[in-house]
C-alpha positions in Angstrom: -18.2 65.9 -12.8 -16.7 62.5 -12.2 -18.9 59.7 -11.0 -17.3 59.0 -7.6 -19.0 55.7 -7.1 -16.5 54.0 -9.4 -13.4 55.6 -7.9 -11.4 53.9 -5.1 -8.9 56.0 -3.1 -5.7 54.0 -2.7 -4.8 55.4 0.7 -3.9 52.0 2.1 -0.5 51.9 0.6 2.9 52.7 2.0 5.9 53.0 -0.3 8.5 50.2 -0.3 10.7 51.4 -3.2 11.5 51.2 -6.8 12.3 48.1 -8.8 13.8 48.1 -12.3 10.5 49.0 -14.0 7.9 49.4 -11.2 7.1 51.3 -8.0 6.3 48.8 -5.1 3.9 49.6 -2.4 2.5 47.5 0.5 -1.1 47.5 1.6 -1.7 48.4 5.2 -5.4 47.3 5.1 -6.7 44.9 2.5 -9.9 43.2 1.5 -10.6 40.8 -1.3 -12.8 43.4 -3.2 -9.7 45.5 -3.8 -8.4 42.9 -6.2 -10.5 44.7 -8.8 -7.7 47.3 -9.1 -5.4 44.7 -10.8 -4.5 45.9 -14.3 -6.4 49.1 -13.8 -4.9 52.6 -14.4 -4.1 54.8 -11.4 -4.7 58.5 -11.2 -3.5 61.4 -9.0 -5.7 63.8 -7.2 -6.2 65.8 -10.4 -7.4 62.6 -12.1 -4.4 62.5 -14.3 -3.3 59.0 -15.3 0.0 58.0 -13.6 0.4 54.4 -14.6 -1.3 51.1 -13.9 -1.4 48.3 -11.3 0.7 45.5 -12.8 0.6 43.0 -10.0 -0.7 42.2 -6.5 1.4 39.6 -4.8 2.6 38.3 -1.4 0.6 37.8 1.8 -3.2 37.7 1.5 -3.8 40.1 4.3 -1.1 42.6 3.5 0.0 42.2 -0.2 2.5 44.1 -2.2 1.3 46.2 -5.1 3.4 46.8 -8.2 2.6 49.9 -10.2 4.1 50.6 -13.6 4.5 54.4 -14.1 4.0 55.9 -17.5 7.0 57.4 -19.2 7.7 61.1 -18.7 5.6 61.2 -15.5 7.1 62.9 -12.5 6.1 60.3 -9.9 5.8 61.2 -6.3 5.1 58.0 -4.2 3.6 60.1 -1.5 0.8 61.6 -3.6 -2.8 60.4 -3.2 -3.8 57.9 -5.8 -7.1 56.6 -7.1 -8.3 53.7 -9.3 -11.5 53.5 -11.3 -13.3 50.2 -11.0 -16.5 49.1 -12.6 
């Protein structure tokens, strides 16, 4: 069984759209501790890797999050996502 202490549910995003290489989300709620997801892989509800957080940018209280999706992944921006932090 997965150790849930290290997993963060990324339910604070809403989908903005797709750029050339990334999916862009915006945080509804944010706190500084969530910066730990930067450069971390993201997973779906089945804990299958989907991509990784490439960048966090914009306003401090409601930043944008850029996620690079792995090739050959059928990406649904409305899925629930998780990141594993240490």
